[in-house]
SEGU-736708 format. One record per atom (N, C-alpha, C, CB): x, y, z. Coordinates in steps of 0.02 Angstrom, whole numbers, plus 50000, padded with zeros to 5 digits. Glycine has a CB too. Layout:
! residues N
XYZ ...
***
This chain:
! residues 322
561235621855454 561185614655454 560895613355519 561855610955442 560555606955513 560105606255589 560535602855617 559345602455596 560425600455686 560725595455724 560185593655750 561265596955770 560235589755798 559705584155819 559995584755912 559865574255766 559405582055950 559455579556002 559195571956003 559165583756043 559645566756004 559665558555996 559695555156045 560155555955962 559635549556033 559935544056076 560345538956013 559225539256127 559845540655950 560235534855885 560755539655865 559685532055803 561345536455844 561985539255807 561805541955736 562565533355799 562075545855694 561775548155639 562255543655594 561755556555628 561885544855536 562245541855485 562655544455427 561865538855462 563375542055404 563655545055365 563455541655284 564355545055390 563315546355227 563085544155178 563735539455150 562795549955135 564305540155177 564875538155133 565045532555150 565425542155132 564595529555206 565125522355241 564415519355226 565565521855347 563715521455218 563325516055177 563315511155126 563005517855158 562755511155082 562645505955037 563255508454956 561625505855022 563325504354943 563815507654871 563165507254819 564675501454836 563165514854791 562805515154735 563135514154685 562495520054727 563075511854628 563385512454561 563275513254514 563585509854545 563655514654467 563455516154385 563375509554349 564065520654342 562985505554342 562925500054300 562685499554231 562605496354329 562675496854185 562405496554134 561755491554110 562895495854104 561305492854110 560625489854090 560955481954053 560105496054024 561255482054011 561665473753991 561985470554032 562195473353942 562205473754093 562585469254148 562185466154186 563035472654193 561545468054188 561195462754229 560845459254194 560805464754279 560875459654117 560395454454081 560575448354083 560295455454014 560615444154145 560805439854129 560535432354123 561165440754154 560945427354109 560525420854078 560125418654143 561075413654046 559515415254147 559075412154173 559415404854211 558545411354118 559505402054265 560015395854281 559455392954351 561065398954310 559485386954343 559085383554421 559725377854436 558045378154406 560055379654462 560435375454506 560505373854580 560885376954495 560775367354609 560665366754672 561115372454710 560815359554692 561515374854686 561835381354710 561515386354734 562145384154667 561175387354693 560595394554715 559895391254736 560395400854635 559805385854750 559145382254770 559005387954827 559225373154800 559235391354864 559045391754943 559315401054929 559635384755017 559285401554870 559465410454857 558805413954872 559725412854767 558785419154915 558315423954922 557995423554833 558705432054953 557215425254837 557035427454792 556565434554794 556815422254767 556595439354747 556055446154761 555475442154732 556225455054712 554985445554783 554215442854780 553835449754743 553835440854871 553995456154778 553645461054759 553985468154752 553155461154800 553955473054726 554195479654721 553695485454738 554435480454655 553845489154754 553445497254763 553855502654740 553255499454845 553645504854693 553235505654645 553085498554619 553485510454597 552595494454585 552665488654543 553115489154476 551975486754524 553435485954441 554045485654396 553485490954342 554405475954364 553905492354295 553575496554244 552905500254232 553585493354202 552705501954303 552215506254313 552475513954283 552015505954392 552035517554251 552275521854224 551765529654248 552315519154149 551385529654292 550975534554327 551125535754385 550395533354328 551865534554407 551835536254482 551995542554493 552265532454524 551565544854564 551485551154580 552155555254579 551175551154643 552405559554566 553155563154594 553205565154667 553305570354555 553865566854667 553575569554753 554035565054796 552585567554777 553665564454868 553985560854913 553555553154912 553995565154987 554185549454931 553745542354929 554275535954953 553405540654839 554275529954963 554495525854963 554725521354922 554295524854985 555265518754905 555315513954863 555585507654887 555635515954814 555195501654893 555435495654928 555415488854868 554885494355000 555795485854927 555865478954879 555595472154934 556875477554849 555275467354915 555275463854962 555375455854936 554675465555000 555785453354985 556085446254980 555605441155009 556785445755020 555725434554987 555505429155023 555635425455082 555515426154995 556235428255106 556615427555164 556885431755202 556995424555156 557075431555255 557555437355312 558145436855274 557725434955408 558405443855267 558975445855238 559405448955284 558845449855186 559955446355291 560725450955304 560605460355308 561365448855220 561055462555345 561015471155344 561105474555281 561565474555388 561425470255236 561715472955173 561055475055110 562265466455145 561435479255085 561095481655011 561415482954962 560745486955008 561135482154895 561465484254839 560985487154795 561825479054808 560885495354806 560435498554751 560895500954696 559975504854780 560805497154644 561225500754594 560895504554553 561575496854555 561375508254513 561025513954459 561345512154398 561165522554477 561165515154349 561325512354279 561395521254260 560585506154232 561905523654219 561985529654210 561465532154124 562885530354213 561015527654106 560805530854035 559995533354107 560645522753932 559885530754151 559135532254198 559335537554257 558795524154243 558955541654268 559035543054335 558805536654390 558625549754347 559265539454444 559095534654498 558615538254564 559845531754528 558195535354598 557975538954658 558435542854707 557655534354695 558375548154709 558605553454764 558345554054812 558625558954752 558825552254852 558715551954936 559265554454988 558605544554956 559445555355044 559745558355096 559735552555153 559385565355115 559215549655133 559205543655182 559435538055186 558785541955190 559675531855215 559985528155206 559395521355195 560505528755259 559305516755146 558855511955155 558875509055212 558895507855112 558285503455238 558175501455307 557815496455299 557895506155353 557785492755342 557365485655325 556645485355396 558105476755335 556245481955372 555845479855398 555865474755465 555615478155352 555615476255501 555675471455567 555675462155556 554945473655617 555535461155507 555535454155487 556105453155422 554705452055463 556465458555414 557205457055381 557025455955290 557615448255425 556435456655294 556055453155219 556165458555169 555105451455222 555785464755195 555785472055126 556235477355164 554795476855105 556415477855126 556895485555130 556755490755085 557665484755116 556665498055126 556295503555099 557015507055076 555725508155157 556765511855038 557215518955031 556505524855029 557825519054938 556915530055064 556355536755056 556665541755005 556225541455135 556405543654938 556485545754916 556235554354878 556525541254910 556355557154835 556015560654804 556055560554735 556095565654825 555605561754690 555505561254628 555245564454590 555325557854620 555535564854528 555335571854505 554905569654433 556105577454491 554625575154403 553875572554351 554195570254289 553235579554326 553845568654246 553975564154194 554795562954208 553745567254116 554945557254237 555525558054237 555675546054243 555755565254316 556055545154213 555975537554203 556455535654267 556255534354119 556455532854312 556855529154356 557055521654365 556615530454404 557725520054379 558115512454367 558275510754432 558855512354319 558255507354466 558525504554505 558655495754500 558185507054554 559245492354513 559545487254500 559465484554589 560335488854459 559315479254603 559405477154675 559945471154643 558575474354726 560375472754667 561025467254653 561145468854593 560925459054657 561865467754567 562155467754494 562545462254496 562585474154471 562785461854421 563675455954410 563995455454452 564295457554365 564365463354480 564735463154525 564585466954606 565235465354492 563895466054590 563835470454683 563115466554700 563685482754687 563285462354759 562835457254779 562545456654869 563245450654755 562615463954876 562435464954950 561695461554975 562415473254964 561455463854942 560765457854957 560765451154983 560445455854898 561015448755009 561095441455034 560395439155072 561775440855089 560505432155074 560085431555135 560425429355226 559565425555107 560105429255259 560265430355323 560585423955346 559685432455363 560275417955326 560505411055368 561025410155300 559765403255390 560855410555248 561235404155207 561845408955164 560565399055140 561605416155186 562395422355147 562185422055065 563575417455155 561715418055029 561675418654970 561425424954928 561395414054961 561615427054886 561585434154874 560945432854811 562445438254848 560395436854813 559875436054758 560185438654701 559195439654770 559905434854657 559775436854580 559645444054547 559215433354561 559915446654535 560085454054511 559155455754485 560865454254427 558985460054507 558155462354488 558235468554472 557555462054548 557965469954414 557675477654393 557085480554391 557765479254340 557105487354438 556465488854440 556595497554391 556155488554535 556125497354358 556035503154302 555215505054321 556175499954206 555245511854325 554615515954332 554575522654291 554535517554405 554135524954294 553985531054271 553685534754305 553725531154224 553805543454327 553225546254367 552735550254297 553565552654438 552225553154348 551825557854284 552005562854277 551165559554285 551795566254226 552185573154190 551735579554243 551955574054077 551985584954236 551525590754274 550905590154282 551525596754247 550425588454208 549785588154195 549495581754211 549695589754132 549835577954231 549535572954271 549395564654254 548965575754283 549655566854180 549875560654139 550345555354139 549995562154096 550255549454127 550885544854107 551275545654091 550925541554077 551805542454122 552515544954079 552615540254036 553225545754119 553245538253999 553205534953934 553835529653945 553285540753864 553845523253950 554375520653944 554445514653883 554495518654009 555085515853842 555055514653773 555065505053792 555835519153720 554805503253734 554595495653723 555375492953731 554165493653637 555825494253696 556415492953696 556735489753797 556725500853659 556645496853811 556875495153883 556315489353912 556865502853935 555705491753922 555135485853949 555285478353916 554265488253923 555525477553859 555845470253846 556415467553882 556045469653780 556935472853884 557455469653935 557315470053984 558045471353941 556925473154022 556925472354101 556645465354109 556445478154144 556095464154068 555465456754074 555945452054061 554685455754009 556645452454032 557005447054008 557395445254072 557445448653944 557715450854108 558145449254150 557515446854224 558735456554158 556985450354240 556655450054305 556295442354285 556065457454325 556255437654238 556175432754223 556405430254259 556245431354179 556945430254295 557345426254337 557155423754406 557855429454343 556785429254429 556485430654479 555745427354476 556535437454485 555775420654520 555035417454511 554675420354570 555005408654513 553785418154559 553515421654621 553225426054613 553865423554664 553365430754601 553085437854587 552475439154590 553205440054531 552155435054543 551385435954518 551175431654574 551125433254433 551165426254604 550855422054646 550795427754714 551325414454657 551045431854731 551445436054799 551065440354803 552205439354795 550895445554741 550515450854723 549705447754716 550835453954652 549675443554692 548985441354698 548785440154756 548845436354665 549155436354797 548855433554872 548895439754918 549365426654911 549345444454919 549165450754942 548535455154923 549665454054928 548535455054870 547835458754830 547205455254863 547805457154732 547165449054869 546595446654885 546625447454967 546505439254853 547235447954989 547055450355063 546775456655081 547605450355099 546975461355033 546575468555039 547285472255075 545685468455101 547745469755062 548495473555099 548655480855069 549285468455080 549085482555080 549455486755078 549585490155002 549955483955109 549515484254969 549545485654879 549245489054857 549395481354835 548645490554882 548075493054839 548215502654882 547065487254859 548565502954923 548995510454919 549645511754933 548755514954958 549785517454920 550745519654946 550925518255018 550975529154940 551355514355021 551895513255097 551715518855117 552825512355096 551905525355076 552055531255107 551555534655163 552145535555054 550915531755145 550275534255189 550195531755261 549625532055155 550585528055266 550595525355342 551335526755376 550415516655344 551585532455365 552245536055393 551815540655438 552815540455332 552065541755504 551835544755563 551835553655530 552445542655638 551145555455551 551055563055545 550975567955608 550445564055505 551225572855604 551155577355661 550475579355670 551575583155656 550025579455718 549405583255715 549445587255753 548845580655723 549955589355805 549835594455847 550485596855870 549405592555900 550605603055889 551185605355903 550845611355981 551605609255819 551395611156025 551245616356082 551895620256077 551105612856163 552105625856074 551445631056037 551215629355968 551685639256026 550685632355964 550375629755890 551005633955832 549335633455875 551095630955785 551675635055739 551405640555702 552025630455683 551845645255715 551815653155696 551405657755725 551645654055634 551215654355804 551055657655848 551535664455886 550905652655885 551315670255859 551725676255891 551575679755969 551605682055839 551395673455998 551255678956075 551045674856128 550585685356071 551675668856120 551845665256188 552195668056236 552165659956181 551905665356299 552335670156352 553095668456358 552025669356429 553365673256384 554015670556408 554095666756484 554455676456408 554635663456481 554805659556537 554655652256530 554475662156596 554685648756581 554485643556578 554075637856530 554315644656614 554215633556491 553845632656444 553825624256418 554085637756396 553355618856428 553455614456415 553325610556333 553225612756463 553795612556296 553595609556215 553285604056186 554065608556184 552925602856135 552895595556147 552575595156063 552335592356226 552515588156041 552445585955983 551975582355981 552895583455962 551285579855950 550965577155950 550965571855868 550525581555975 550915566555881 550895559955804 550385557755811 551405552755796 550075555255754 549445549955735 549505545555777 549395546255666 550085540855783 550095534555803 550835533755853 550045529755734 550695528055890 551285525455936 552045525855916 551175518355946 552355529055931 553115531755905 553795527455955 553155541955923 554165525255926 554875522555956 554955527056016 555595523255900 554875522156080 555215524856144 555975528956134 555335518056194 556145532956152 556915533656153 557365535656104 557155528456164 557045537556041 556915541355986 556755546455952 556745540155973 557235553355958 556975557855940 557575561455889 556705561356000 557385566955855 557655572855848 557325577355830 558075572855817 557435580355888 557255588555901 557785594255869 557255590155990 557805596955802 558175600655772 558235605955761 558215599555739 558855611355754 558965617855752 559395619555686 559285619855816 559055626255673 559625629455614 560115632755652 559315635355556 559995635655713 560565640755742 560345637755839 560345652455714 561025640855880 560775640155953 560305646055961 561405640456011 560375652755928 560105657455962 559255655555947 560405664855938 559155652655891 558315650655893 558045646255906 558005650755852 558385640055954 558235635555988 558095638256046 558635631155988 557535636256094 557375636456181 557815632956209 556675633456211 558235637756251 558675633156316 558275628756359 559055638256374 558435622456369 557985619056415 558625612256449 557145615656362 558425607756476 558685601656496 559055598156431 558075597256528 558915597456373 559045593756307 558705586756345 559995593356273 558295585056361 557975576556392 557415578256366 557905573756486 557245577856300 556495575056275 556285567756311 556515573556185 555445568856311 555105562356341 554515560856300 554875563256419 554315554156316 553765552556277 553225550756338 553945546256220 552555553256329 552075550456365 551945546256371 551725551256362 551375543356412 551275534356414 551205532756356 550655530856453 550755536656308 550495531056248 550875533256192 549625531156225 551535534856221 552165537556159 551915539956102 552665531756130 551245543856098 551295548656046 551525555856048 550745548856024 551545557256111 551785563756118 552415564856139 551435566956155 552925568856126 553585570956156 553595578656177 554165569456102 553935577856236 554085584056267 554605585256272 553885585156319 554825595156287 555385595956304 555355601456353 555775596656251 555545601456411 555535607856453 556155612456443 555475606156529 555945617956446 556335622856409 556185630856455 556035622756318 556595636156431 556405642956464 556655647456393 556905645056550 556095650756368 556045656756317 555885663956347 555455655156266 556175666856302 556355674556326 555765679356279 557335676956303 555835683556312 555395688256271 555625690756217 555195693456303 555355693956173 555335695956100 555725693556071 555385701856082 555745685456053 556135682456023 555835676755983 556575680956065 556185674955904 555695670955876 556075663855873 555425673955803 555705657155874 556215650955879 555995648155832 556285646255939 556395641755823 556465638455760 556485630555784 557165641155715 556025626255788 556385618655798 555855615655749 556395614655890 556445609755715 556225605755683 556165597955711 556555606855632 555715593855684 555525587755707 555685583155653 554835587555728 556185580155657 556785576755599 556625580655542 556715567555576 557095578855486 557275581855455 557715578955408 557395585755484 558015581055351 558215578055283 558905573455306 558395584755217 559155575155360 559855572155386 559735568255445 560415577655404 559175570555498 559195568355556 558305566655570 559605574055604 558305557155569 557665556355564 557325550855620 557565554555493 557615553355672 557385547855741 556755546655752 557585550155811 556315550855746 555495549855745 555305545955717 555105554055722 555155539055728 554795533855683 554445529555737 555325529155632 553965525555701 553285524655708 553685516955742 552655525255628 553125515555798 553425507155839 552805502755773 553075505455973 552905504155735 552415498355682 553025493055655 551945503155595 552935489555632 553065484255592 553875486055560 552415483555534 553565493055525 554045494155477 554555499755494 553705495355416 554215502955566 554785507755582 554915513655529 555445503455589 554155516955517 554215522855447 554335528955496 553345524355385 554965532255452 554975536155492 554515543755496 555555536455491 554435547655518 553945553455528 554395558055456 553965557655628 554015562155429 554085565355368 554185574455423 553215563555300 554785575955397 555075583655428 554585587455434 555575587955386 554515592955501 554005596055517 554315601455560 553495591655546 554225607555526 554595613655572 554035619255606 555175618655517 554235616855689 553915624155730 554295628855743 553645623555794 553945635155722 554245642255720 553725645855770 554265646055635 553885650155827 553605652955853 553855657955899 553315649755867 553495665355922 553755670355936 553535670355996 553675675255899 553955674156055 553515675256122 553275682856118 553995673656198 553005684656152 552905692356180 553425696056187 552625692856244 553525703756187 553855705556211 554025708056271 553895707056185 554355713756297 554275717756374 553525719056400 554635725956370 553335722456325 552705726056345 551975721256325 552715733856303 552115715156312 551625710756304 551265710956230 551155712056358 551805710656206 551505713556133 551895709256085 551655722656116 551385704956018 551395699455985 552315702155975 550735698555913 552675696555936 553335699355915 553235697255827 554115695055963 553305700555785 553405698155717 553705692355699 553705702055686 553445687955663 553845681555618 554025682655550 553415675155610 554785682555555 555065684855479 554685679755432 556025684055468 554515683355352 554285678955298 554665674755281 554135681655245 555385674255292 555505668355266 555545661355302 556015669455240 555285665155379 555245658255413 554465655955388 555345658755507 554025659255392 553485658655369 553285653155295 553385665455364 553865654655259 553745651855194 554095644955203 554055656555131 554585643555248 555025638855252 554335633955294 555865641255293 554105636555336 553665632555368 553005629855327 553485636255427 552755634055276 552275631855237 552645626655187 551905637755204 553025627055171 553335623155118 553505613355158 554215628755094 553725615955191 553965608655245 553315605055272 554455611355327 552955610355288 552315607355325 551925603055289 551845612355346 551715605055221 551615602455152 551375596055173 552275602355101 552125591755189 551935584955195 551635582655246 552385581455189 551275586155277 550835582755343 550285582755321 550795586255415 550085585855253 549465587155246 549045580855199 549465594355217 
***
């Protein structure tokens, strides 16, 4: 199990958003325009775009954008007939509180369903008026293992369109964004911070024993004072002062420590549970998990072998940085 050194409090999945099972027919409600919901928030964009059938599988971000600032709540609702994007992260908002993100992992050749609010679950509410947004269904399909588009049944497409006609302005919003050559032309996940360098370099097996300053460098400015230096055991984590710090440009985070001769060390920068390393950009994107494994020279000055299972874990996790 990973642990972390961080100034941010950890999140317990059981106390976050209510992910509940609802049927598609539950959220197929009649459209109406009254004075009551005149100021209710409207959904103006989603990523992926609704009914897209060629979404790449793997790690990505699902997002929903509203026409006004929202409160801190959210209702990402599920449907027992479809898969819901799996995630160990809680949803989070952009700084302007208009876009809510969820980091997920998608399987190939799968139809995914998410409803933003539903008939009995309305935690997506405007920050100022507290009005709930109307239910909006997002359905998309991932590519097959052969890279071909998935299939969404026409019956489902018709039901989704019937529901989502209640949310006005989405077409206009997308057109305006595309005209400005914005992020709609590429997945938002491409903006997540990437690790470009570590010291020592991962899988190095001849590091000198003694005092050392460990470091991790990102490709963009990060939030100062927020970090997740993770371990799998106390024995494989370098002893130090447990006080990481960033340099002036906030791209390099360092930790002073002491390493012993003939030992293998394992450090995780963010993990599926602890993800405090995040960008200082408008959207505060979380950095993808990355593993640093290195070994020190033995007492005779010879390299120390790194176990094959560690090497395989490094290659598997660090592929997300490519």
